[in-house]
C-alpha positions as CSV (number, residue, x, y, z in Angstrom):
1,M,31.4,52.5,-3.7
2,V,29.7,49.2,-4.7
3,T,32.0,47.3,-6.7
4,T,30.5,44.6,-9.8
5,E,31.0,41.9,-8.0
6,M,29.1,43.5,-5.2
7,K,26.3,44.2,-7.6
8,R,26.4,40.2,-8.7
9,N,25.5,39.2,-5.3
10,G,22.2,41.2,-4.7
11,W,23.8,45.2,-3.9
12,R,23.1,48.1,-5.9
13,E,23.3,51.9,-5.5
14,Q,20.5,54.4,-5.6
15,G,20.5,58.1,-6.8
16,G,23.6,59.7,-6.2
17,G,23.9,59.1,-2.8
18,G,25.1,55.1,-2.6
19,T,22.9,54.0,-0.2
20,R,21.9,50.7,-0.3
21,S,18.4,50.1,-1.4
22,Q,18.6,46.1,-0.7
23,K,19.9,44.0,1.7
24,W,22.3,41.2,1.3
25,G,20.8,38.1,-0.3
26,E,17.0,39.1,-1.0
27,D,15.4,38.2,-3.8
28,P,13.9,41.0,-5.6
29,Y,10.9,39.2,-6.3
30,Q,10.1,38.0,-2.9
31,D,7.3,41.2,-2.1
32,Q,5.8,40.6,-5.3
33,V,5.4,37.1,-4.8
34,G,4.2,37.1,-1.5
35,T,1.4,39.7,-2.5
36,M,0.2,37.6,-5.9
37,S,0.1,34.5,-3.9
38,P,-3.5,35.6,-1.9
39,A,-4.6,36.6,-5.3
40,I,-4.0,33.5,-6.9
41,A,-5.8,31.4,-4.4
42,L,-8.9,33.3,-5.0
43,A,-8.7,33.2,-8.3
44,F,-8.9,29.2,-8.1
45,L,-11.3,29.7,-5.1
46,P,-14.8,29.4,-7.3
47,L,-13.2,26.6,-9.4
48,V,-12.5,24.3,-6.2
49,V,-15.9,25.2,-5.0
50,T,-17.7,24.2,-8.0
51,L,-16.1,21.0,-7.9
52,L,-16.6,20.2,-4.4
53,V,-20.3,20.7,-5.4
54,R,-20.7,19.0,-8.3
55,Y,-18.9,15.9,-7.1
56,R,-19.8,15.9,-3.5
57,H,-21.2,12.5,-3.8
58,H,-18.0,10.8,-5.2
59,F,-15.7,12.5,-1.9
60,R,-18.2,11.1,0.3
61,L,-17.5,7.7,-1.1
62,L,-14.1,8.2,-1.0
63,V,-14.1,8.8,2.6
64,H,-16.6,6.2,3.2
65,T,-14.3,3.0,1.2
66,V,-11.1,4.3,1.6
67,L,-10.8,6.8,4.6
68,L,-12.7,5.1,7.7
69,R,-12.7,1.8,5.9
70,S,-8.9,1.7,6.6
71,L,-9.0,2.9,9.9
72,R,-12.0,0.1,10.9
73,D,-9.6,-1.8,9.1
74,Y,-6.8,-1.0,11.6
75,L,-8.6,-0.4,14.8
76,S,-10.4,-3.8,14.5
77,G,-7.8,-6.0,12.6
78,L,-10.8,-7.1,10.5
79,R,-11.8,-6.2,7.1
80,I,-15.3,-4.7,6.1
81,E,-16.1,-8.3,5.0
82,E,-15.3,-10.2,8.0
83,R,-17.1,-7.4,10.1
84,A,-19.9,-7.7,8.1
85,F,-20.2,-11.4,8.5
86,S,-20.0,-11.1,12.4
87,Y,-22.7,-8.4,11.9
88,V,-24.8,-11.2,10.1
89,L,-24.0,-14.1,12.7
90,T,-25.9,-12.2,15.2
91,H,-29.1,-10.7,13.3
92,A,-29.8,-13.6,10.5
93,L,-31.4,-16.4,11.3
94,P,-29.0,-19.8,9.2
95,G,-30.5,-21.3,6.3
96,D,-32.4,-18.2,5.4
97,P,-31.0,-16.4,2.1
98,S,-33.3,-13.5,2.1
99,Q,-32.8,-12.2,5.8
100,I,-29.1,-13.1,5.1
101,L,-28.8,-10.6,2.2
102,T,-31.4,-7.8,3.8
103,T,-29.2,-8.0,7.1
104,L,-26.2,-6.9,4.6
105,D,-27.9,-4.2,3.3
106,H,-29.1,-3.1,6.7
107,W,-25.0,-3.2,7.6
108,S,-24.2,-1.3,4.4
109,S,-26.7,1.3,5.1
110,H,-26.5,2.0,8.7
111,C,-23.1,0.8,9.6
112,E,-20.3,0.6,7.3
113,Y,-20.5,0.9,3.1
114,L,-20.2,-2.3,2.1
115,S,-19.6,-1.9,-1.9
116,H,-21.9,-4.6,-3.0
117,M,-24.6,-5.1,-5.5
118,G,-27.3,-3.8,-3.8
119,P,-30.7,-4.6,-4.0
120,V,-31.5,-2.0,-7.0
121,K,-29.1,-4.1,-9.2
122,G,-30.1,-7.2,-7.4
123,Q,-33.6,-7.2,-8.9
124,I,-32.0,-6.8,-12.3
125,L,-29.6,-10.3,-11.8
126,I,-33.0,-12.1,-9.9
127,R,-34.6,-11.3,-13.0
128,M,-32.2,-12.3,-15.5
129,V,-31.6,-15.6,-13.9
130,E,-35.4,-16.4,-13.4
131,E,-36.2,-15.7,-16.8
132,K,-33.0,-17.5,-18.8
133,A,-33.3,-20.5,-15.8
134,P,-29.8,-21.3,-16.4
135,A,-28.1,-25.0,-16.2
136,C,-25.0,-23.8,-15.1
137,V,-23.7,-20.0,-13.9
138,L,-20.2,-18.9,-13.8
139,E,-19.7,-15.8,-11.0
140,L,-16.4,-13.8,-11.6
141,G,-16.2,-11.9,-8.5
142,T,-17.7,-13.6,-5.9
143,Y,-16.4,-10.7,-2.9
144,C,-18.6,-11.2,0.2
145,G,-20.9,-13.4,-1.1
146,Y,-24.1,-11.2,-1.9
147,S,-24.7,-11.8,-5.6
148,T,-23.8,-15.2,-5.2
149,L,-26.7,-15.5,-2.7
150,L,-29.1,-14.0,-4.5
151,I,-28.0,-16.0,-7.8
152,A,-28.1,-19.3,-5.9
153,R,-31.8,-18.4,-4.5
154,A,-33.0,-18.0,-8.0
155,L,-31.6,-21.2,-9.6
156,P,-34.2,-24.1,-11.0
157,P,-33.2,-27.1,-9.1
158,G,-30.8,-28.9,-10.4
159,S,-28.4,-25.9,-11.5
160,R,-25.5,-24.9,-10.3
161,L,-23.4,-22.3,-9.7
162,L,-19.2,-22.1,-10.4
163,T,-18.0,-18.4,-8.4
164,V,-14.4,-17.4,-8.4
165,E,-12.6,-15.1,-5.9
166,R,-9.3,-14.1,-6.2
167,D,-8.6,-13.0,-2.5
168,P,-8.1,-15.8,-0.3
169,R,-8.8,-14.3,2.9
170,T,-12.3,-12.4,1.5
171,A,-13.2,-16.3,0.0
172,V,-13.0,-17.8,3.7
173,V,-15.8,-15.2,4.6
174,A,-17.8,-15.7,1.3
175,E,-17.6,-19.4,1.8
176,K,-19.0,-19.1,5.3
177,L,-21.6,-17.1,4.2
178,I,-23.0,-19.4,1.5
179,R,-23.1,-22.2,3.6
180,L,-24.5,-20.2,6.1
181,A,-27.5,-19.6,3.9
182,G,-27.7,-23.1,3.2
183,F,-26.3,-23.8,-0.3
184,D,-23.9,-26.5,-0.5
185,E,-21.2,-27.7,-2.6
186,R,-23.6,-29.5,-5.2
187,T,-25.3,-26.2,-5.7
188,V,-22.2,-23.4,-5.4
189,E,-18.7,-23.7,-5.6
190,L,-16.3,-21.6,-4.7
191,I,-12.6,-21.6,-6.5
192,V,-9.9,-19.3,-5.0
193,G,-8.1,-18.5,-7.8
194,S,-7.6,-15.0,-10.4
195,S,-9.9,-15.2,-13.2
196,E,-7.2,-15.6,-16.0
197,E,-6.0,-18.9,-14.6
198,V,-9.1,-20.4,-13.3
199,I,-11.4,-20.0,-16.8
200,P,-8.5,-22.2,-19.2
201,R,-9.2,-25.1,-16.3
202,L,-13.0,-24.4,-15.7
203,R,-13.7,-27.1,-18.4
204,T,-11.1,-30.0,-17.3
205,Q,-10.9,-29.3,-13.9
206,Y,-14.4,-28.3,-12.9
207,Q,-16.5,-30.2,-15.8
208,L,-18.3,-26.6,-16.8
209,S,-18.4,-27.6,-20.4
210,R,-20.8,-24.4,-20.9
211,A,-22.0,-21.2,-19.1
212,D,-25.7,-20.0,-19.7
213,L,-25.2,-17.1,-17.9
214,V,-21.9,-15.2,-16.7
215,L,-21.7,-12.7,-14.2
216,L,-18.4,-10.2,-14.1
217,A,-18.5,-8.6,-10.9
218,H,-14.6,-8.6,-10.3
219,R,-12.7,-5.8,-12.1
220,P,-13.7,-3.9,-14.9
221,R,-10.2,-4.1,-16.1
222,C,-10.7,-7.4,-16.3
223,Y,-13.8,-7.9,-18.0
224,L,-12.6,-7.7,-21.9
225,R,-9.6,-10.0,-20.7
226,D,-12.0,-12.7,-19.3
227,L,-14.6,-12.4,-21.8
228,Q,-12.4,-12.8,-24.7
229,L,-10.8,-15.8,-22.8
230,L,-14.4,-17.5,-22.4
231,E,-15.2,-17.1,-26.0
232,A,-11.6,-18.3,-26.8
233,H,-12.4,-21.7,-24.8
234,A,-15.9,-22.1,-26.1
235,L,-17.5,-22.1,-22.8
236,L,-20.3,-19.4,-23.9
237,P,-23.1,-21.5,-26.2
238,A,-25.4,-19.3,-28.4
239,G,-27.6,-17.7,-26.6
240,A,-25.6,-17.1,-23.5
241,T,-26.6,-13.9,-21.3
242,V,-23.4,-11.7,-19.9
243,L,-24.1,-9.5,-17.0
244,A,-21.4,-6.8,-16.2
245,D,-21.6,-4.7,-13.2
246,H,-20.3,-1.2,-12.9
247,V,-20.1,-0.6,-16.8
248,L,-20.4,3.0,-16.0
249,F,-18.5,3.6,-12.6
250,P,-15.7,3.0,-12.1
251,G,-16.6,2.3,-15.8
252,A,-15.4,-0.6,-18.6
253,P,-15.1,1.5,-21.4
254,R,-12.7,-0.9,-23.7
255,F,-15.1,-4.1,-22.9
256,L,-17.8,-2.1,-23.9
257,Q,-16.7,-1.0,-27.1
258,Y,-15.9,-5.0,-27.9
259,A,-19.2,-5.9,-26.9
260,K,-20.7,-3.4,-29.4
261,S,-18.5,-3.7,-32.4
262,C,-17.5,-7.2,-32.9
263,G,-20.7,-8.5,-34.1
264,R,-21.1,-11.2,-31.8
265,Y,-23.5,-9.6,-29.1
266,R,-26.6,-7.9,-28.4
267,C,-26.2,-5.1,-25.7
268,R,-28.3,-3.3,-23.0
269,I,-27.2,-1.1,-20.7
270,H,-29.6,-1.1,-17.3
271,H,-29.0,1.8,-15.7
272,T,-28.7,2.1,-12.0
273,G,-27.0,4.4,-8.8
274,L,-24.5,3.0,-6.6
275,P,-26.1,1.3,-3.6
276,D,-26.3,3.9,-0.6
277,F,-25.1,6.6,-3.3
278,P,-27.8,6.6,-6.0
279,A,-26.7,10.1,-7.1
280,I,-23.5,8.0,-8.7
281,K,-24.9,6.6,-12.0
282,D,-23.4,3.0,-12.6
283,G,-24.8,0.6,-14.5
284,I,-25.3,-3.4,-15.7
285,A,-24.4,-4.8,-19.5
286,Q,-26.3,-7.1,-20.4
287,L,-24.9,-9.1,-23.8
288,T,-26.7,-11.6,-25.2
289,Y,-23.8,-13.7,-27.3
290,A,-24.9,-14.8,-31.0
291,G,-22.2,-17.5,-31.2
292,P,-18.5,-17.1,-32.9
293,G,-19.8,-15.6,-36.4
């Protein structure tokens, strides 16, 4: 006899014979779920394969910039910028910025992906500097010093470059690279600190009254904030050029929307790919400031 309590705990009678059809504590849906799981997995397999094929370049980038880099950082005790600088010391001539830049490109392509600006975007930057011939350039985001050397090499005589890097350890490497290339503090001054804190002090502490050319190369999510800070502190003269890297990947949509809609900038996008990952589309925004309006 199967009591009501026993039925609630997983027992039931079958037919008239009173045999047990289910063991004590069994889930009545367990067999169905076990049968359905492979079917569900097979249903999602085409979607997974499609995503892997479509975003295979992004997956490779993730492996290089996160997994492999973290492993090498752990094994060597050095950051990638420090390893790259050691490579430059043994493969480039001091005082030759062109060879140092080429050596960094070779390191990124053949040793470890450096996440630097690269030669294709670098040509856009060089062209802007040569066309603008700025008296003073402001760079936000020094990183390893690659773009800093590009700018410094193209500056007209007597011009000045202020470059800002928030990470002290990265700034040490960049400082060594800049001096190794032959640029002194009168030409290139490196400021350690966050852009949000440095920009309000540029006029009083660093005697920067205006920046004819600005390169935004730090964090895309900070571009809009820092552009508005430059406007608020009257550091952009009419006709100033603002270049912003990585506006398409990882992207700076709010920055681009503001630049296009506020009425104070003419905006152009130079479409490129990432260095060593040309299939991943990116771009440099070129803004021309018309004045406060």
